[in-house]
Kinemage of the C-alpha trace (Angstrom):
@kinemage 1
@onewidth
@group {chain A} dominant
@subgroup {mainchain}
@vectorlist {calphas} color= white
{ca met a 1} P -57.892 4.494 51.702
{ca thr a 2} L -56.487 1.370 52.461
{ca gly a 3} L -56.452 -1.887 50.138
{ca pro a 4} L -57.589 -5.438 50.735
{ca pro a 5} L -55.947 -7.564 53.401
{ca pro a 6} L -53.153 -9.930 52.390
{ca gly a 7} L -54.741 -12.969 50.383
{ca val a 8} L -57.742 -10.779 49.083
{ca thr a 9} L -57.479 -8.840 45.728
{ca asp a 10} L -60.155 -6.655 44.180
{ca ser a 11} L -60.982 -7.102 40.662
{ca arg a 12} L -62.819 -4.538 38.416
{ca ser a 13} L -63.059 -6.587 35.314
{ca ile a 14} L -63.759 -10.235 33.937
{ca glu a 15} L -60.318 -9.832 32.480
{ca glu a 16} L -58.673 -8.744 35.689
{ca thr a 17} L -60.369 -11.893 37.385
{ca glu a 18} L -58.915 -14.154 34.779
{ca ser a 19} L -55.501 -12.613 35.176
{ca ile a 20} L -55.631 -13.268 38.887
{ca ala a 21} L -56.618 -16.898 38.280
{ca ala a 22} L -53.980 -17.511 35.440
{ca glu a 23} L -51.263 -16.099 37.796
{ca leu a 24} L -52.178 -18.778 40.362
{ca ala a 25} L -52.481 -21.641 38.087
{ca arg a 26} L -48.923 -20.852 36.811
{ca ser a 27} L -47.625 -21.995 40.134
{ca phe a 28} L -49.658 -25.250 40.017
{ca thr a 29} L -47.540 -28.489 39.707
{ca gly a 30} L -50.333 -31.104 39.583
{ca gly a 31} L -52.757 -32.429 42.091
{ca glu a 32} L -54.129 -29.196 43.069
{ca thr a 33} L -57.749 -28.745 43.905
{ca val a 34} L -59.481 -25.308 43.661
{ca leu a 35} L -62.736 -24.900 45.371
{ca leu a 36} L -64.749 -21.957 44.338
{ca phe a 37} L -67.437 -20.260 46.564
{ca gly a 38} L -69.821 -17.353 45.608
{ca glu a 39} L -73.203 -16.391 44.805
{ca leu a 40} L -74.481 -16.528 41.180
{ca gly a 41} L -72.859 -14.006 38.967
{ca ala a 42} L -69.852 -13.541 41.247
{ca gly a 43} L -67.206 -14.666 38.728
{ca lys a 44} L -66.440 -18.311 39.425
{ca thr a 45} L -66.537 -19.365 35.897
{ca ala a 46} L -64.276 -16.468 34.807
{ca phe a 47} L -61.892 -17.453 37.401
{ca val a 48} L -61.894 -20.997 35.848
{ca arg a 49} L -61.103 -19.500 32.437
{ca gly a 50} L -58.099 -17.967 34.061
{ca leu a 51} L -57.043 -21.112 35.499
{ca ala a 52} L -57.240 -22.614 32.160
{ca arg a 53} L -55.169 -20.000 30.575
{ca gly a 54} L -52.546 -20.372 33.096
{ca leu a 55} L -52.371 -24.148 32.705
{ca gly a 56} L -52.122 -23.625 28.864
{ca ala a 57} L -55.566 -24.761 27.885
{ca asp a 58} L -57.877 -22.772 25.582
{ca pro a 59} L -59.757 -20.357 28.021
{ca glu a 60} L -62.489 -19.774 25.232
{ca gly a 61} L -64.014 -23.505 25.604
{ca val a 62} L -64.550 -22.634 29.388
{ca val a 63} L -68.232 -21.947 29.950
{ca ser a 64} L -70.834 -22.273 32.570
{ca pro a 65} L -72.279 -25.750 31.818
{ca thr a 66} L -76.025 -26.036 31.519
{ca phe a 67} L -76.285 -29.796 31.980
{ca val a 68} L -72.741 -31.065 32.008
{ca leu a 69} L -71.352 -31.304 35.489
{ca leu a 70} L -67.944 -32.103 34.698
{ca thr a 71} L -65.585 -30.961 31.830
{ca thr a 72} L -61.965 -31.490 31.035
{ca tyr a 73} L -59.644 -29.240 29.303
{ca glu a 74} L -56.184 -30.279 28.192
{ca gly a 75} L -53.068 -27.958 28.854
{ca arg a 76} L -49.592 -28.353 30.475
{ca leu a 77} L -51.969 -29.981 33.161
{ca ala a 78} L -55.384 -31.213 32.620
{ca leu a 79} L -58.117 -29.068 34.202
{ca his a 80} L -60.961 -30.839 35.422
{ca his a 81} L -64.111 -28.215 35.787
{ca ala a 82} L -67.021 -29.286 37.946
{ca asp a 83} L -69.998 -27.135 38.337
{ca leu a 84} L -72.118 -28.314 40.895
{ca tyr a 85} L -74.856 -25.948 40.872
{ca arg a 86} L -77.366 -28.315 39.682
{ca leu a 87} L -76.592 -31.038 42.186
{ca ser a 88} L -79.750 -31.885 44.212
{ca gly a 89} L -78.264 -32.899 47.448
{ca gln a 90} L -75.136 -33.753 49.522
{ca gly a 91} L -73.309 -36.887 48.097
{ca asp a 92} L -74.126 -36.574 44.483
{ca glu a 93} L -70.581 -35.647 43.727
{ca arg a 94} L -69.732 -39.230 44.325
{ca glu a 95} L -71.452 -40.073 41.218
{ca leu a 96} L -69.276 -37.708 39.309
{ca gly a 97} L -66.118 -39.614 40.552
{ca leu a 98} L -64.586 -36.273 42.104
{ca glu a 99} L -62.967 -38.267 44.938
{ca asp a 100} L -60.513 -39.713 42.386
{ca leu a 101} L -59.614 -36.390 41.021
{ca pro a 102} L -57.221 -34.681 40.667
{ca gly a 103} L -54.542 -36.915 39.704
{ca pro a 104} L -50.655 -35.878 39.561
{ca arg a 105} L -50.574 -34.157 36.176
{ca glu a 106} L -54.201 -32.642 36.730
{ca val a 107} L -56.133 -29.748 38.581
{ca leu a 108} L -59.459 -29.835 39.960
{ca ala a 109} L -61.716 -26.704 39.861
{ca val a 110} L -65.196 -27.018 41.474
{ca glu a 111} L -67.606 -24.345 41.335
{ca trp a 112} L -70.280 -24.330 44.034
{ca ala a 113} L -67.875 -26.144 46.196
{ca glu a 114} L -70.148 -25.902 49.310
{ca arg a 115} L -72.221 -28.503 47.724
{ca leu a 116} L -69.234 -31.163 48.269
{ca gly a 117} L -70.135 -31.909 51.670
{ca gln a 118} L -67.274 -33.709 53.421
{ca ala a 119} L -64.976 -33.603 50.297
{ca ala a 120} L -64.742 -30.069 50.735
{ca arg a 121} L -62.995 -30.290 53.988
{ca gly a 122} L -59.534 -31.614 52.505
{ca glu a 123} L -56.465 -29.939 51.296
{ca ala a 124} L -57.360 -27.392 48.733
{ca val a 125} L -56.957 -23.850 47.547
{ca arg a 126} L -60.120 -21.974 48.583
{ca val a 127} L -61.439 -18.962 46.606
{ca arg a 128} L -64.281 -16.969 47.404
{ca leu a 129} L -65.733 -14.391 45.084
{ca glu a 130} L -67.906 -11.714 46.284
{ca his a 131} L -69.586 -8.871 44.764
{ca ala a 132} L -67.834 -5.725 46.371
{ca gly a 133} L -70.044 -2.758 44.511
{ca glu a 134} L -69.735 -0.995 41.108
{ca gly a 135} L -68.564 -3.758 39.189
{ca thr a 136} L -65.935 -5.034 41.668
{ca arg a 137} L -65.145 -8.346 42.822
{ca arg a 138} L -63.558 -9.073 46.060
{ca ile a 139} L -61.275 -12.312 45.731
{ca thr a 140} L -60.025 -14.215 48.746
{ca ile a 141} L -57.649 -17.019 47.893
{ca glu a 142} L -56.417 -19.289 50.906
{ca arg a 143} L -54.461 -22.377 50.683
{ca ser a 144} L -55.639 -24.885 53.406
{ca ala a 145} L -54.160 -28.246 54.688
{ca pro a 146} L -56.271 -31.182 56.117
């Protein structure tokens, strides 16, 4: 049996998903954007909790927002967490001011990044989370340039 290809990791628990994200976040120096893609329940918010932990913010405060679309968590670098699930259409992200984020001492993580439209095409770390059967999530992490 072979493992996943390079850049792809299988996670068998929420804790493992968070650890993968925390390890990624420890390499951040500021200005990074993390675009998260995946169906409902794939683990996007767990991944953001791991990013928070890796940046020195309190991961317990990271939840999937019901009505708040943008939340900031303070750590070594500020983590802006945008959840675009409830956006009604393309372009609504402009009202959130996402085009001004992240700053040099900040990281921006965007759940449901496919709803960003043009903004999702720039330089970013793209993370795709997929159900891979029996409680396993397949996590694909790609760094892209404009």
